[in-house]
MARLUM-461920 format. One record per residue: residue in three letters; residue number from 1; y, z, x of N, C-alpha, C, O, CB in turn. Coordinates in steps of 0.02 Angstrom, whole numbers. Glycine has a CB too. Layout:
BEGIN
<node residuo="ALA" num="NUM" n_Y="Y" n_Z="Z" n_X="X" ca_Y="Y" ca_Z="Z" ca_X="X" c_Y="Y" c_Z="Z" c_X="X" o_Y="Y" o_Z="Z" o_X="X" cb_Y="Y" cb_Z="Z" cb_X="X"/>
...
This chain:
BEGIN
<node residuo="MET" num="1" n_Y="1029" n_Z="-1890" n_X="2167" ca_Y="991" ca_Z="-1858" ca_X="2110" c_Y="913" c_Z="-1871" c_X="2101" o_Y="905" o_Z="-1930" o_X="2085" cb_Y="1023" cb_Z="-1881" cb_X="2047"/>
<node residuo="ASP" num="2" n_Y="846" n_Z="-1833" n_X="2105" ca_Y="810" ca_Z="-1841" ca_X="2097" c_Y="775" c_Z="-1778" c_X="2073" o_Y="806" o_Z="-1726" o_X="2065" cb_Y="801" cb_Z="-1874" cb_X="2135"/>
<node residuo="GLN" num="3" n_Y="684" n_Z="-1787" n_X="2056" ca_Y="656" ca_Z="-1715" ca_X="2004" c_Y="653" c_Z="-1667" c_X="2079" o_Y="645" o_Z="-1607" o_X="2071" cb_Y="551" cb_Z="-1727" cb_X="1948"/>
<node residuo="ASP" num="4" n_Y="658" n_Z="-1686" n_X="2131" ca_Y="657" ca_Z="-1634" ca_X="2178" c_Y="702" c_Z="-1610" c_X="2186" o_Y="691" o_Z="-1558" o_X="2216" cb_Y="640" cb_Z="-1643" cb_X="2230"/>
<node residuo="ASN" num="5" n_Y="771" n_Z="-1618" n_X="2172" ca_Y="850" ca_Z="-1584" ca_X="2198" c_Y="839" c_Z="-1544" c_X="2111" o_Y="861" o_Z="-1486" o_X="2109" cb_Y="947" cb_Z="-1663" cb_X="2219"/>
<node residuo="ILE" num="6" n_Y="813" n_Z="-1566" n_X="2054" ca_Y="823" ca_Z="-1533" ca_X="2013" c_Y="776" c_Z="-1452" c_X="2003" o_Y="794" o_Z="-1402" o_X="1971" cb_Y="819" cb_Z="-1582" cb_X="1967"/>
<node residuo="VAL" num="7" n_Y="716" n_Z="-1462" n_X="2041" ca_Y="670" ca_Z="-1420" ca_X="2059" c_Y="688" c_Z="-1360" c_X="2101" o_Y="685" o_Z="-1300" o_X="2087" cb_Y="626" cb_Z="-1455" cb_X="2087"/>
<node residuo="GLU" num="8" n_Y="707" n_Z="-1389" n_X="2154" ca_Y="746" ca_Z="-1341" ca_X="2182" c_Y="806" c_Z="-1321" c_X="2165" o_Y="809" o_Z="-1267" o_X="2194" cb_Y="751" cb_Z="-1353" cb_X="2232"/>
<node residuo="ILE" num="9" n_Y="861" n_Z="-1329" n_X="2134" ca_Y="901" ca_Z="-1306" ca_X="2095" c_Y="860" c_Z="-1249" c_X="2055" o_Y="864" o_Z="-1191" o_X="2077" cb_Y="930" cb_Z="-1361" cb_X="2057"/>
<node residuo="LEU" num="10" n_Y="813" n_Z="-1263" n_X="1987" ca_Y="808" ca_Z="-1227" ca_X="1954" c_Y="785" c_Z="-1168" c_X="1972" o_Y="798" o_Z="-1116" o_X="1942" cb_Y="786" cb_Z="-1248" cb_X="1920"/>
<node residuo="GLY" num="11" n_Y="734" n_Z="-1175" n_X="2047" ca_Y="688" ca_Z="-1119" ca_X="2064" c_Y="641" c_Z="-1092" c_X="2015" o_Y="607" o_Z="-1130" o_X="1981" cb_Y="725" cb_Z="-1066" cb_X="2085"/>
<node residuo="TYR" num="12" n_Y="637" n_Z="-1023" n_X="2008" ca_Y="626" ca_Z="-985" ca_X="1941" c_Y="669" c_Z="-957" c_X="1900" o_Y="668" o_Z="-900" o_X="1877" cb_Y="593" cb_Z="-940" cb_X="1949"/>
<node residuo="ARG" num="13" n_Y="706" n_Z="-1000" n_X="1890" ca_Y="784" ca_Z="-966" ca_X="1852" c_Y="777" c_Z="-1024" c_X="1796" o_Y="751" o_Z="-1079" o_X="1805" cb_Y="879" cb_Z="-971" cb_X="1911"/>
<node residuo="GLU" num="14" n_Y="807" n_Z="-999" n_X="1735" ca_Y="818" ca_Z="-1040" ca_X="1660" c_Y="891" c_Z="-1049" c_X="1662" o_Y="931" o_Z="-1003" o_X="1669" cb_Y="795" cb_Z="-995" cb_X="1581"/>
<node residuo="MET" num="15" n_Y="912" n_Z="-1141" n_X="1655" ca_Y="975" ca_Z="-1156" ca_X="1668" c_Y="982" c_Z="-1189" c_X="1611" o_Y="929" o_Z="-1197" o_X="1580" cb_Y="991" cb_Z="-1189" cb_X="1729"/>
<node residuo="THR" num="16" n_Y="1046" n_Z="-1217" n_X="1579" ca_Y="1053" ca_Z="-1233" ca_X="1527" c_Y="1072" c_Z="-1325" c_X="1577" o_Y="1078" o_Z="-1329" o_X="1638" cb_Y="1111" cb_Z="-1177" cb_X="1475"/>
<node residuo="GLN" num="17" n_Y="1076" n_Z="-1379" n_X="1532" ca_Y="1097" ca_Z="-1437" ca_X="1571" c_Y="1156" c_Z="-1456" c_X="1609" o_Y="1158" o_Z="-1505" o_X="1647" cb_Y="1093" cb_Z="-1476" cb_X="1537"/>
<node residuo="ASP" num="18" n_Y="1239" n_Z="-1388" n_X="1588" ca_Y="1279" ca_Z="-1401" ca_X="1598" c_Y="1272" c_Z="-1355" c_X="1659" o_Y="1300" o_Z="-1378" o_X="1708" cb_Y="1320" cb_Z="-1404" cb_X="1550"/>
<node residuo="GLN" num="19" n_Y="1244" n_Z="-1299" n_X="1668" ca_Y="1228" ca_Z="-1256" ca_X="1746" c_Y="1196" c_Z="-1304" c_X="1779" o_Y="1190" o_Z="-1284" o_X="1837" cb_Y="1177" cb_Z="-1182" cb_X="1746"/>
<node residuo="ILE" num="20" n_Y="1167" n_Z="-1366" n_X="1772" ca_Y="1115" ca_Z="-1378" ca_X="1813" c_Y="1177" c_Z="-1408" c_X="1862" o_Y="1186" o_Z="-1400" o_X="1923" cb_Y="1046" cb_Z="-1428" cb_X="1783"/>
<node residuo="ALA" num="21" n_Y="1213" n_Z="-1444" n_X="1812" ca_Y="1263" ca_Z="-1493" ca_X="1848" c_Y="1306" c_Z="-1463" c_X="1867" o_Y="1338" o_Z="-1499" o_X="1905" cb_Y="1291" cb_Z="-1545" cb_X="1816"/>
<node residuo="ASP" num="22" n_Y="1335" n_Z="-1404" n_X="1863" ca_Y="1391" ca_Z="-1359" ca_X="1903" c_Y="1351" c_Z="-1346" c_X="1957" o_Y="1379" o_Z="-1334" o_X="2010" cb_Y="1422" cb_Z="-1287" cb_X="1867"/>
<node residuo="GLU" num="23" n_Y="1284" n_Z="-1345" n_X="1953" ca_Y="1254" ca_Z="-1330" ca_X="2028" c_Y="1270" c_Z="-1396" c_X="2090" o_Y="1295" o_Z="-1401" o_X="2146" cb_Y="1159" cb_Z="-1320" cb_X="2018"/>
<node residuo="MET" num="24" n_Y="1243" n_Z="-1438" n_X="2042" ca_Y="1243" ca_Z="-1509" ca_X="2062" c_Y="1299" c_Z="-1537" c_X="2108" o_Y="1301" o_Z="-1565" o_X="2163" cb_Y="1245" cb_Z="-1547" cb_X="2002"/>
<node residuo="ILE" num="25" n_Y="1348" n_Z="-1515" n_X="2059" ca_Y="1419" ca_Z="-1557" ca_X="2085" c_Y="1469" c_Z="-1490" c_X="2101" o_Y="1486" o_Z="-1494" o_X="2160" cb_Y="1460" cb_Z="-1620" cb_X="2012"/>
<node residuo="GLY" num="26" n_Y="1497" n_Z="-1435" n_X="2073" ca_Y="1521" ca_Z="-1396" ca_X="2092" c_Y="1565" c_Z="-1374" c_X="2028" o_Y="1572" o_Z="-1423" o_X="1992" cb_Y="1544" cb_Z="-1413" cb_X="2152"/>
<node residuo="LYS" num="27" n_Y="1595" n_Z="-1322" n_X="2004" ca_Y="1638" ca_Z="-1328" ca_X="1950" c_Y="1674" c_Z="-1352" c_X="1982" o_Y="1673" o_Z="-1364" o_X="2043" cb_Y="1660" cb_Z="-1280" cb_X="1912"/>
<node residuo="TYR" num="28" n_Y="1744" n_Z="-1371" n_X="1907" ca_Y="1783" ca_Z="-1454" ca_X="1932" c_Y="1845" c_Z="-1413" c_X="1906" o_Y="1833" o_Z="-1374" o_X="1860" cb_Y="1759" cb_Z="-1552" cb_X="1881"/>
<node residuo="SER" num="29" n_Y="1911" n_Z="-1416" n_X="1930" ca_Y="1963" ca_Z="-1380" ca_X="1931" c_Y="2019" c_Z="-1436" c_X="1932" o_Y="2020" o_Z="-1466" o_X="1986" cb_Y="1961" cb_Z="-1329" cb_X="1989"/>
<node residuo="THR" num="30" n_Y="2072" n_Z="-1462" n_X="1879" ca_Y="2118" ca_Z="-1491" ca_X="1880" c_Y="2177" c_Z="-1445" c_X="1884" o_Y="2229" o_Z="-1469" o_X="1860" cb_Y="2114" cb_Z="-1531" cb_X="1835"/>
<node residuo="SER" num="31" n_Y="2181" n_Z="-1389" n_X="1907" ca_Y="2218" ca_Z="-1348" ca_X="1894" c_Y="2306" c_Z="-1376" c_X="1948" o_Y="2367" o_Z="-1374" o_X="1939" cb_Y="2171" cb_Z="-1273" cb_X="1912"/>
<node residuo="ASP" num="32" n_Y="2265" n_Z="-1396" n_X="1994" ca_Y="2313" ca_Z="-1429" ca_X="2032" c_Y="2341" c_Z="-1496" c_X="2031" o_Y="2380" o_Z="-1525" o_X="2069" cb_Y="2295" cb_Z="-1424" cb_X="2082"/>
<node residuo="HIS" num="33" n_Y="2311" n_Z="-1515" n_X="1975" ca_Y="2305" ca_Z="-1599" ca_X="1950" c_Y="2331" c_Z="-1651" c_X="1993" o_Y="2376" o_Z="-1694" o_X="1991" cb_Y="2345" cb_Z="-1613" cb_X="1884"/>
<node residuo="SER" num="34" n_Y="2273" n_Z="-1625" n_X="2046" ca_Y="2263" ca_Z="-1701" ca_X="2099" c_Y="2223" c_Z="-1741" c_X="2100" o_Y="2176" o_Z="-1729" o_X="2063" cb_Y="2256" cb_Z="-1698" cb_X="2160"/>
<node residuo="ARG" num="35" n_Y="2220" n_Z="-1792" n_X="2131" ca_Y="2171" ca_Z="-1828" ca_X="2112" c_Y="2119" c_Z="-1820" c_X="2128" o_Y="2078" o_Z="-1855" o_X="2099" cb_Y="2177" cb_Z="-1874" cb_X="2119"/>
<node residuo="ALA" num="36" n_Y="2095" n_Z="-1780" n_X="2172" ca_Y="2034" ca_Z="-1755" ca_X="2177" c_Y="2003" c_Z="-1738" c_X="2140" o_Y="1944" o_Z="-1754" o_X="2138" cb_Y="2027" cb_Z="-1720" cb_X="2203"/>
<node residuo="GLY" num="37" n_Y="2042" n_Z="-1685" n_X="2076" ca_Y="2033" ca_Z="-1642" ca_X="2032" c_Y="2000" c_Z="-1698" c_X="1987" o_Y="1941" o_Z="-1695" o_X="1970" cb_Y="2097" cb_Z="-1600" cb_X="2008"/>
<node residuo="TYR" num="38" n_Y="2040" n_Z="-1746" n_X="1971" ca_Y="2006" ca_Z="-1780" ca_X="1916" c_Y="1944" c_Z="-1834" c_X="1942" o_Y="1901" o_Z="-1860" o_X="1906" cb_Y="2064" cb_Z="-1820" cb_X="1875"/>
<node residuo="LEU" num="39" n_Y="1950" n_Z="-1838" n_X="1980" ca_Y="1886" ca_Z="-1895" ca_X="2034" c_Y="1825" c_Z="-1840" c_X="2011" o_Y="1781" o_Z="-1858" o_X="1972" cb_Y="1903" cb_Z="-1903" cb_X="2157"/>
<node residuo="LYS" num="40" n_Y="1828" n_Z="-1771" n_X="2041" ca_Y="1754" ca_Z="-1726" ca_X="2037" c_Y="1744" c_Z="-1746" c_X="1953" o_Y="1695" o_Z="-1781" o_X="1940" cb_Y="1762" cb_Z="-1618" cb_X="2059"/>
<node residuo="ILE" num="41" n_Y="1785" n_Z="-1727" n_X="1898" ca_Y="1786" ca_Z="-1728" ca_X="1836" c_Y="1747" c_Z="-1799" c_X="1799" o_Y="1706" o_Z="-1801" o_X="1753" cb_Y="1857" cb_Z="-1719" cb_X="1823"/>
<node residuo="GLY" num="42" n_Y="1777" n_Z="-1847" n_X="1836" ca_Y="1722" ca_Z="-1913" ca_X="1826" c_Y="1666" c_Z="-1922" c_X="1867" o_Y="1633" o_Z="-1974" o_X="1869" cb_Y="1753" cb_Z="-1980" cb_X="1834"/>
<node residuo="ALA" num="43" n_Y="1657" n_Z="-1875" n_X="1899" ca_Y="1591" ca_Z="-1857" ca_X="1933" c_Y="1542" c_Z="-1832" c_X="1894" o_Y="1490" o_Z="-1859" o_X="1875" cb_Y="1598" cb_Z="-1810" cb_X="1983"/>
<node residuo="GLN" num="44" n_Y="1569" n_Z="-1764" n_X="1881" ca_Y="1541" ca_Z="-1736" ca_X="1828" c_Y="1494" c_Z="-1773" c_X="1765" o_Y="1437" o_Z="-1764" o_X="1744" cb_Y="1594" cb_Z="-1710" cb_X="1805"/>
<node residuo="ILE" num="45" n_Y="1559" n_Z="-1825" n_X="1746" ca_Y="1541" ca_Z="-1849" ca_X="1680" c_Y="1471" c_Z="-1895" c_X="1704" o_Y="1421" o_Z="-1895" o_X="1668" cb_Y="1610" cb_Z="-1897" cb_X="1641"/>
<node residuo="LEU" num="46" n_Y="1474" n_Z="-1931" n_X="1764" ca_Y="1413" ca_Z="-1952" ca_X="1755" c_Y="1360" c_Z="-1937" c_X="1793" o_Y="1310" o_Z="-1973" o_X="1802" cb_Y="1415" cb_Z="-2006" cb_X="1753"/>
<node residuo="VAL" num="47" n_Y="1373" n_Z="-1866" n_X="1823" ca_Y="1301" ca_Z="-1825" ca_X="1846" c_Y="1269" c_Z="-1787" c_X="1777" o_Y="1221" o_Z="-1750" o_X="1784" cb_Y="1320" cb_Z="-1758" cb_X="1913"/>
<node residuo="GLU" num="48" n_Y="1288" n_Z="-1794" n_X="1737" ca_Y="1286" ca_Z="-1732" ca_X="1671" c_Y="1248" c_Z="-1829" c_X="1605" o_Y="1207" o_Z="-1836" o_X="1559" cb_Y="1427" cb_Z="-1671" cb_X="1640"/>
<node residuo="ASN" num="49" n_Y="1281" n_Z="-1861" n_X="1630" ca_Y="1231" ca_Z="-1925" ca_X="1605" c_Y="1194" c_Z="-1949" c_X="1637" o_Y="1175" o_Z="-1999" o_X="1608" cb_Y="1255" cb_Z="-1979" cb_X="1588"/>
<node residuo="GLU" num="50" n_Y="1160" n_Z="-1942" n_X="1699" ca_Y="1102" ca_Z="-1966" ca_X="1729" c_Y="1053" c_Z="-1889" c_X="1703" o_Y="997" o_Z="-1890" o_X="1677" cb_Y="1116" cb_Z="-1986" cb_X="1827"/>
<node residuo="LEU" num="51" n_Y="1090" n_Z="-1833" n_X="1718" ca_Y="1052" ca_Z="-1785" ca_X="1711" c_Y="1007" c_Z="-1777" c_X="1652" o_Y="953" o_Z="-1748" o_X="1657" cb_Y="1088" cb_Z="-1739" cb_X="1716"/>
<node residuo="GLU" num="52" n_Y="1035" n_Z="-1810" n_X="1579" ca_Y="1011" ca_Z="-1798" ca_X="1521" c_Y="934" c_Z="-1835" c_X="1539" o_Y="883" o_Z="-1800" o_X="1537" cb_Y="1062" cb_Z="-1829" cb_X="1457"/>
<node residuo="PHE" num="53" n_Y="933" n_Z="-1884" n_X="1551" ca_Y="893" ca_Z="-1936" ca_X="1556" c_Y="835" c_Z="-1911" c_X="1609" o_Y="775" o_Z="-1923" o_X="1598" cb_Y="935" cb_Z="-1999" cb_X="1578"/>
<node residuo="LEU" num="54" n_Y="854" n_Z="-1883" n_X="1653" ca_Y="793" ca_Z="-1870" ca_X="1709" c_Y="768" c_Z="-1794" c_X="1666" o_Y="707" o_Z="-1784" o_X="1668" cb_Y="827" cb_Z="-1858" cb_X="1814"/>
<node residuo="LEU" num="55" n_Y="798" n_Z="-1757" n_X="1640" ca_Y="777" ca_Z="-1686" ca_X="1622" c_Y="726" c_Z="-1709" c_X="1550" o_Y="675" o_Z="-1677" o_X="1535" cb_Y="857" cb_Z="-1628" cb_X="1603"/>
<node residuo="ASN" num="56" n_Y="742" n_Z="-1747" n_X="1527" ca_Y="707" ca_Z="-1766" ca_X="1465" c_Y="648" c_Z="-1808" c_X="1496" o_Y="593" o_Z="-1805" o_X="1470" cb_Y="755" cb_Z="-1808" cb_X="1409"/>
<node residuo="GLU" num="57" n_Y="659" n_Z="-1847" n_X="1550" ca_Y="582" ca_Z="-1856" ca_X="1590" c_Y="538" c_Z="-1844" c_X="1606" o_Y="481" o_Z="-1866" o_X="1605" cb_Y="568" cb_Z="-1861" cb_X="1620"/>
<node residuo="MET" num="58" n_Y="577" n_Z="-1786" n_X="1630" ca_Y="529" ca_Z="-1718" ca_X="1666" c_Y="504" c_Z="-1697" c_X="1602" o_Y="446" o_Z="-1711" o_X="1585" cb_Y="573" cb_Z="-1644" cb_X="1712"/>
<node residuo="VAL" num="59" n_Y="547" n_Z="-1663" n_X="1564" ca_Y="508" ca_Z="-1612" ca_X="1484" c_Y="438" c_Z="-1678" c_X="1483" o_Y="378" o_Z="-1665" o_X="1487" cb_Y="586" cb_Z="-1613" cb_X="1368"/>
<node residuo="ASP" num="60" n_Y="462" n_Z="-1733" n_X="1479" ca_Y="393" ca_Z="-1785" ca_X="1443" c_Y="356" c_Z="-1760" c_X="1497" o_Y="319" o_Z="-1715" o_X="1477" cb_Y="397" cb_Z="-1887" cb_X="1435"/>
<node residuo="LYS" num="61" n_Y="352" n_Z="-1769" n_X="1553" ca_Y="294" ca_Z="-1769" ca_X="1618" c_Y="258" c_Z="-1697" c_X="1633" o_Y="223" o_Z="-1676" o_X="1679" cb_Y="337" cb_Z="-1791" cb_X="1696"/>
<node residuo="ASN" num="62" n_Y="282" n_Z="-1668" n_X="1572" ca_Y="280" ca_Z="-1578" ca_X="1591" c_Y="286" c_Z="-1549" c_X="1662" o_Y="251" o_Z="-1504" o_X="1685" cb_Y="206" cb_Z="-1545" cb_X="1570"/>
<node residuo="VAL" num="63" n_Y="330" n_Z="-1577" n_X="1689" ca_Y="365" ca_Z="-1551" ca_X="1746" c_Y="403" c_Z="-1483" c_X="1733" o_Y="393" o_Z="-1433" o_X="1767" cb_Y="414" cb_Z="-1604" cb_X="1770"/>
<node residuo="LEU" num="64" n_Y="453" n_Z="-1486" n_X="1671" ca_Y="494" ca_Z="-1432" ca_X="1676" c_Y="481" c_Z="-1421" c_X="1590" o_Y="465" o_Z="-1467" o_X="1553" cb_Y="578" cb_Z="-1447" cb_X="1712"/>
<node residuo="GLY" num="65" n_Y="490" n_Z="-1359" n_X="1573" ca_Y="476" ca_Z="-1335" ca_X="1519" c_Y="556" c_Z="-1312" c_X="1469" o_Y="603" o_Z="-1284" o_X="1496" cb_Y="423" cb_Z="-1276" cb_X="1541"/>
<node residuo="THR" num="66" n_Y="556" n_Z="-1331" n_X="1401" ca_Y="620" ca_Z="-1295" ca_X="1376" c_Y="617" c_Z="-1222" c_X="1343" o_Y="564" o_Z="-1191" o_X="1338" cb_Y="652" cb_Z="-1339" cb_X="1324"/>
<node residuo="LYS" num="67" n_Y="674" n_Z="-1201" n_X="1324" ca_Y="669" ca_Z="-1144" ca_X="1263" c_Y="737" c_Z="-1131" c_X="1252" o_Y="783" o_Z="-1122" o_X="1292" cb_Y="628" cb_Z="-1070" cb_X="1279"/>
<node residuo="LYS" num="68" n_Y="734" n_Z="-1134" n_X="1171" ca_Y="826" ca_Z="-1124" ca_X="1132" c_Y="808" c_Z="-1098" c_X="1127" o_Y="747" o_Z="-1088" o_X="1118" cb_Y="876" cb_Z="-1147" cb_X="1082"/>
<node residuo="VAL" num="69" n_Y="879" n_Z="-1044" n_X="1131" ca_Y="909" ca_Z="-995" ca_X="1118" c_Y="963" c_Z="-1009" c_X="1065" o_Y="1002" o_Z="-1057" o_X="1062" cb_Y="930" cb_Z="-971" cb_X="1176"/>
<node residuo="GLN" num="70" n_Y="957" n_Z="-958" n_X="1024" ca_Y="1024" ca_Z="-959" ca_X="963" c_Y="1070" c_Z="-930" c_X="977" o_Y="1061" o_Z="-875" o_X="1004" cb_Y="1017" cb_Z="-932" cb_X="897"/>
<node residuo="ASP" num="71" n_Y="1138" n_Z="-952" n_X="963" ca_Y="1201" ca_Z="-908" ca_X="995" c_Y="1235" c_Z="-898" c_X="910" o_Y="1295" o_Z="-913" o_X="906" cb_Y="1266" cb_Z="-962" cb_X="1070"/>
<node residuo="GLY" num="72" n_Y="1221" n_Z="-888" n_X="883" ca_Y="1281" ca_Z="-897" ca_X="816" c_Y="1259" c_Z="-979" c_X="785" o_Y="1205" o_Z="-1000" o_X="764" cb_Y="1387" cb_Z="-896" cb_X="855"/>
<node residuo="PHE" num="73" n_Y="1309" n_Z="-1003" n_X="791" ca_Y="1285" ca_Z="-1076" ca_X="741" c_Y="1261" c_Z="-1135" c_X="833" o_Y="1231" o_Z="-1188" o_X="836" cb_Y="1398" cb_Z="-1126" cb_X="668"/>
<node residuo="LEU" num="74" n_Y="1283" n_Z="-1102" n_X="879" ca_Y="1266" ca_Z="-1127" ca_X="943" c_Y="1176" c_Z="-1129" c_X="955" o_Y="1139" o_Z="-1080" o_X="949" cb_Y="1307" cb_Z="-1075" cb_X="999"/>
<node residuo="GLU" num="75" n_Y="1160" n_Z="-1181" n_X="969" ca_Y="1087" ca_Z="-1164" ca_X="998" c_Y="1093" c_Z="-1217" c_X="1071" o_Y="1108" o_Z="-1277" o_X="1076" cb_Y="1010" cb_Z="-1189" cb_X="930"/>
<node residuo="HIS" num="76" n_Y="1069" n_Z="-1159" n_X="1129" ca_Y="1052" ca_Z="-1179" ca_X="1206" c_Y="995" c_Z="-1200" c_X="1227" o_Y="950" o_Z="-1160" o_X="1215" cb_Y="1059" cb_Z="-1132" cb_X="1246"/>
<node residuo="VAL" num="77" n_Y="976" n_Z="-1257" n_X="1261" ca_Y="921" ca_Z="-1264" ca_X="1272" c_Y="925" c_Z="-1251" c_X="1340" o_Y="966" o_Z="-1274" o_X="1380" cb_Y="895" cb_Z="-1319" cb_X="1250"/>
<node residuo="TYR" num="78" n_Y="878" n_Z="-1211" n_X="1350" ca_Y="887" ca_Z="-1189" ca_X="1466" c_Y="800" c_Z="-1241" c_X="1463" o_Y="752" o_Z="-1264" o_X="1433" cb_Y="870" cb_Z="-1032" cb_X="1516"/>
<node residuo="TYR" num="79" n_Y="831" n_Z="-1231" n_X="1512" ca_Y="745" ca_Z="-1267" ca_X="1553" c_Y="727" c_Z="-1232" c_X="1614" o_Y="767" o_Z="-1195" o_X="1643" cb_Y="749" cb_Z="-1357" cb_X="1586"/>
<node residuo="TYR" num="80" n_Y="649" n_Z="-1245" n_X="1641" ca_Y="623" ca_Z="-1211" ca_X="1681" c_Y="562" c_Z="-1245" c_X="1729" o_Y="512" o_Z="-1271" o_X="1705" cb_Y="605" cb_Z="-1160" cb_X="1643"/>
<node residuo="VAL" num="81" n_Y="570" n_Z="-1241" n_X="1779" ca_Y="511" ca_Z="-1263" ca_X="1807" c_Y="417" c_Z="-1228" c_X="1765" o_Y="401" o_Z="-1169" o_X="1765" cb_Y="529" cb_Z="-1234" cb_X="1893"/>
<node residuo="ARG" num="82" n_Y="377" n_Z="-1282" n_X="1738" ca_Y="321" ca_Z="-1251" ca_X="1715" c_Y="274" c_Z="-1255" c_X="1805" o_Y="276" o_Z="-1295" o_X="1852" cb_Y="283" cb_Z="-1305" cb_X="1633"/>
<node residuo="ASN" num="83" n_Y="237" n_Z="-1192" n_X="1792" ca_Y="206" ca_Z="-1195" ca_X="1865" c_Y="153" c_Z="-1221" c_X="1865" o_Y="122" o_Z="-1227" o_X="1918" cb_Y="196" cb_Z="-1137" cb_X="1898"/>
């Protein structure tokens, strides 16, 4: 996972960190309670942790911009590629 992957995933869209992580690894499910399902959840956690640091670094370098959207009590941060 690197900056090019994130820029490619975002394209011209605005996405949250969770949406970007889902695009990278796919939606996880343990409905079948299989070992593969649990491994996918572990991979999701690792991707989300690394992604958080990478997104912050890209925002600091002005590669990405952020847009905060208030939804009741929740605030969602959307990332987009700066032109």
